C-alpha positions as CSV (number, residue, x, y, z in Angstrom):
1,M,-14.4,182.1,81.5
2,L,-12.5,178.9,81.4
3,D,-10.4,178.1,84.5
4,L,-6.9,177.5,83.2
5,R,-5.2,177.8,86.6
6,L,-2.7,175.1,87.5
7,S,-2.4,173.1,90.7
8,D,0.6,173.7,92.9
9,A,2.1,170.4,91.8
10,E,1.7,171.4,88.1
11,L,3.2,174.8,88.8
12,D,6.2,173.1,90.3
13,R,6.4,170.8,87.3
14,R,6.2,173.8,84.9
15,R,8.8,175.7,86.8
16,E,11.3,172.8,86.8
17,H,10.6,172.2,83.1
18,I,11.3,175.8,82.1
19,V,14.4,176.1,84.3
20,E,15.8,172.9,82.7
21,F,14.9,174.2,79.2
22,I,16.9,177.5,79.8
23,A,19.9,175.6,81.1
24,D,19.8,173.1,78.3
25,R,19.5,175.8,75.6
26,A,22.5,177.7,77.0
27,E,24.6,174.5,77.3
28,A,23.7,173.4,73.7
29,A,24.7,176.8,72.3
30,G,27.9,176.9,74.3
31,A,26.7,180.2,75.7
32,D,28.2,181.8,78.8
33,G,24.8,183.1,80.0
34,A,21.7,185.0,78.8
35,V,20.5,188.5,78.0
36,L,16.9,189.6,78.2
37,G,15.0,192.9,78.0
38,L,13.3,194.0,81.2
39,S,10.2,196.1,80.8
40,G,8.8,196.1,84.3
41,G,6.0,193.8,83.2
42,I,5.1,190.4,84.4
43,D,6.4,188.4,81.4
44,S,10.0,189.7,81.5
45,T,10.1,189.7,85.3
46,L,9.0,186.0,85.5
47,T,11.5,185.1,82.7
48,A,14.3,186.8,84.6
49,H,13.5,184.9,87.8
50,L,13.5,181.6,86.0
51,A,16.7,182.4,84.1
52,V,18.5,183.2,87.4
53,E,17.3,179.9,88.8
54,A,18.5,178.1,85.7
55,L,21.9,179.8,85.2
56,G,22.7,181.7,88.3
57,S,22.6,185.5,88.9
58,D,26.2,186.0,87.5
59,A,25.1,184.6,84.1
60,V,22.0,186.7,83.5
61,Y,22.2,190.2,82.1
62,G,19.2,192.5,82.0
63,L,18.7,195.4,79.5
64,V,16.3,198.2,80.3
65,L,15.4,199.9,77.0
66,P,13.2,202.9,77.5
67,A,11.7,205.1,74.7
68,K,10.1,208.5,75.0
69,V,6.7,206.8,75.2
70,S,7.8,204.7,78.2
71,D,6.1,205.2,81.5
72,D,8.6,206.5,84.1
73,E,7.1,204.3,86.9
74,Q,7.2,201.2,84.8
75,M,10.8,201.9,83.8
76,S,11.6,202.3,87.5
77,D,10.0,198.9,88.1
78,A,12.1,197.5,85.3
79,E,15.3,198.8,87.0
80,R,14.3,197.3,90.3
81,V,14.2,193.7,88.9
82,P,18.1,193.5,88.6
83,E,18.3,194.7,92.2
84,L,15.8,192.1,93.4
85,L,17.6,189.3,91.6
86,G,21.2,190.5,92.0
87,I,21.9,190.6,88.2
88,D,24.0,193.1,86.2
89,H,22.1,195.4,83.9
90,D,22.4,198.4,81.6
91,V,20.0,201.1,80.5
92,F,20.1,202.0,76.8
93,E,17.8,204.8,75.3
94,V,16.0,203.6,72.3
95,E,14.7,206.9,71.0
96,P,18.0,208.3,69.5
97,I,18.2,205.3,67.2
98,V,14.5,205.6,66.3
99,D,15.0,209.3,65.6
100,A,17.9,208.5,63.3
101,L,15.7,206.0,61.4
102,L,13.0,208.6,61.0
103,D,15.5,211.3,59.9
104,A,16.5,208.9,57.1
105,Y,12.8,208.0,56.3
106,P,10.6,210.8,57.5
107,A,7.5,209.5,55.6
108,A,6.9,207.1,58.5
109,A,7.0,209.6,61.3
110,S,3.3,209.9,61.7
111,D,2.6,206.1,61.4
112,H,2.5,205.1,65.1
113,V,2.4,201.4,64.3
114,A,5.5,201.5,62.0
115,V,7.4,203.7,64.6
116,G,6.3,201.4,67.4
117,N,7.5,198.4,65.6
118,A,10.8,200.2,64.9
119,R,11.2,200.7,68.7
120,A,10.7,197.0,69.2
121,R,13.3,196.1,66.5
122,V,15.8,198.6,68.0
123,R,15.5,196.8,71.3
124,A,16.2,193.5,69.6
125,V,19.4,195.0,68.1
126,F,20.6,196.1,71.5
127,N,19.8,192.6,72.9
128,Y,21.9,190.9,70.2
129,L,24.7,193.5,70.3
130,V,25.2,192.6,74.0
131,A,24.6,188.9,73.5
132,N,27.0,188.5,70.6
133,H,29.7,190.5,72.5
134,E,29.3,188.4,75.6
135,N,28.5,185.0,74.1
136,R,25.0,184.9,75.6
137,L,21.6,183.7,74.5
138,V,18.8,186.2,74.0
139,L,15.8,185.0,76.0
140,G,12.4,185.9,74.8
141,T,9.6,187.0,77.2
142,G,6.6,186.2,75.0
143,N,3.7,184.0,76.3
144,R,1.4,181.6,74.5
145,S,-1.5,184.0,74.3
146,E,0.3,186.7,72.5
147,A,2.1,184.3,70.2
148,A,-1.1,182.7,69.1
149,V,-2.7,186.0,67.9
150,G,0.6,187.5,66.6
151,Y,0.7,190.2,69.3
152,F,4.5,190.8,68.9
153,T,6.7,192.5,66.5
154,K,8.3,190.3,63.8
155,Y,12.0,190.6,64.2
156,G,11.4,192.8,67.3
157,D,10.4,191.1,70.5
158,G,10.0,188.0,68.4
159,A,13.7,188.1,67.5
160,V,15.1,185.8,70.2
161,D,16.9,182.5,70.7
162,C,14.2,180.8,72.7
163,H,10.8,181.5,74.5
164,P,11.0,180.1,78.0
165,I,7.4,181.0,78.9
166,G,6.1,180.5,75.4
167,N,3.8,177.6,76.5
168,L,2.0,179.5,79.2
169,Y,-1.2,181.4,78.7
170,K,-1.2,184.8,80.2
171,M,-3.3,183.8,83.3
172,Q,-0.8,181.0,83.9
173,V,2.1,183.4,83.6
174,R,0.6,185.4,86.5
175,Q,0.0,182.3,88.5
176,L,3.5,181.0,88.0
177,A,4.9,184.4,88.8
178,R,3.2,184.4,92.2
179,H,4.3,180.8,92.8
180,V,8.0,181.6,92.3
181,G,7.8,184.8,94.5
182,V,7.6,187.6,92.0
183,P,6.4,190.7,93.9
184,E,2.7,191.3,93.6
185,E,3.1,194.8,92.0
186,Y,4.7,193.1,89.0
187,V,2.0,190.5,88.8
188,E,-0.8,193.1,88.7
189,Q,1.0,195.5,86.4
190,T,-1.2,196.6,83.4
191,P,0.3,194.8,80.4
192,T,1.8,197.1,77.8
193,A,4.3,196.8,75.0
194,E,5.0,200.6,75.3
195,L,5.3,201.0,71.6
196,W,3.4,204.3,71.6
197,A,2.0,206.6,74.3
198,D,-0.7,205.3,76.6
199,Q,-0.8,201.9,74.8
200,T,-2.1,198.9,76.7
201,D,-2.2,195.3,75.4
202,E,-5.8,194.6,76.2
203,E,-7.1,197.8,74.6
204,E,-5.1,197.2,71.5
205,L,-6.2,193.5,71.3
206,G,-9.8,194.6,72.0
207,I,-10.3,191.8,74.5
208,D,-9.2,191.0,78.1
209,Y,-6.5,188.3,78.6
210,D,-8.8,185.9,80.5
211,T,-11.3,185.8,77.7
212,L,-8.6,185.6,75.1
213,D,-6.9,182.7,77.0
214,S,-10.3,180.9,77.2
215,I,-11.0,181.2,73.5
216,L,-7.5,180.0,72.6
217,A,-7.6,177.0,74.9
218,T,-11.1,176.0,73.8
219,H,-11.2,176.7,70.1
220,V,-7.7,177.5,68.6
221,D,-5.8,175.0,70.7
222,G,-8.8,172.9,71.6
223,P,-11.5,170.9,69.8
224,F,-14.5,173.1,70.2
225,S,-16.2,174.8,67.2
226,V,-16.8,178.5,67.0
227,A,-20.4,178.1,68.0
228,A,-19.7,175.7,70.8
229,T,-16.9,178.0,72.2
230,A,-19.2,181.0,72.1
231,R,-21.9,179.0,74.0
232,L,-19.5,177.6,76.6
233,L,-17.8,180.9,77.3
234,E,-20.9,183.0,76.9
235,V,-19.2,185.3,74.3
236,D,-20.3,186.5,70.9
237,V,-19.6,184.2,67.9
238,E,-18.0,187.3,66.3
239,T,-15.5,187.5,69.1
240,V,-14.4,183.9,68.7
241,E,-14.2,184.3,64.9
242,R,-12.1,187.5,65.3
243,I,-9.6,185.7,67.5
244,R,-9.4,182.8,65.1
245,G,-8.8,185.3,62.3
246,M,-6.0,186.9,64.3
247,Y,-4.5,183.4,64.8
248,L,-4.6,182.6,61.1
249,A,-3.4,186.0,59.9
250,S,-0.4,185.9,62.1
251,E,0.8,182.4,61.2
252,H,3.7,184.0,59.2
253,K,5.1,185.5,62.4
254,R,5.4,182.1,64.0
255,A,7.1,180.4,61.1
256,V,10.5,180.5,59.4
257,P,10.4,182.8,56.4
258,P,9.3,180.7,53.4
259,A,11.3,179.9,50.3
260,P,10.2,178.3,47.1
261,E,10.0,174.5,47.0
262,P,13.2,172.9,45.6
263,L,13.0,172.3,41.8
264,E,13.2,168.7,40.8
């Protein structure tokens, strides 16, 4: 696979750039701080570390938002993050809200994708409820790899005010996390959105993150053709085409909802 690892100097530059970005966004919005969801995974844990560096621990508020499909160990990891960083946090159960939605619309109860996306959107509602009440920004925790293939819920984990680590491929997220001192157990955590039981990111995507990152950097973000990318990375042409298809099909998730062109 392609080596997308960054030098120590570049990691320092990225760290400083992201920290300045968070501080600038908060200042521009006149916000008193930031809110972010904590899952126990590497993306949210790294974002929390950088937010504390940017704003101070008193200005960062973490929300742990478990659902009935959430892994107890991972939720425990999520609750340890505020302790490590010295930030305030709350735990809000998502499932009672999801149950109320399904009571109103039971036809969707057996659709695990629809229900999983509802969980993500309920989490977004909690994030903004707290953020609006406390005059804070909602920080996203999505990375470049997931954004490129649309691996997030529209108006769910995609409903945020900014994406501090949105320019980092997944392997770079892990690298920067180690660089800033995130404990290794978070760096090595199996990535999961926890939208339904036993769900993992790589299983759902049908590809490991290192291969995905390499295809994105070489073909989707880079100049190589499908065939050249397949040769360079020693992967099937069909795999490269599938990732490109995911990128094209998810364009609507990365754009402002469209409106008709103005009439002349």
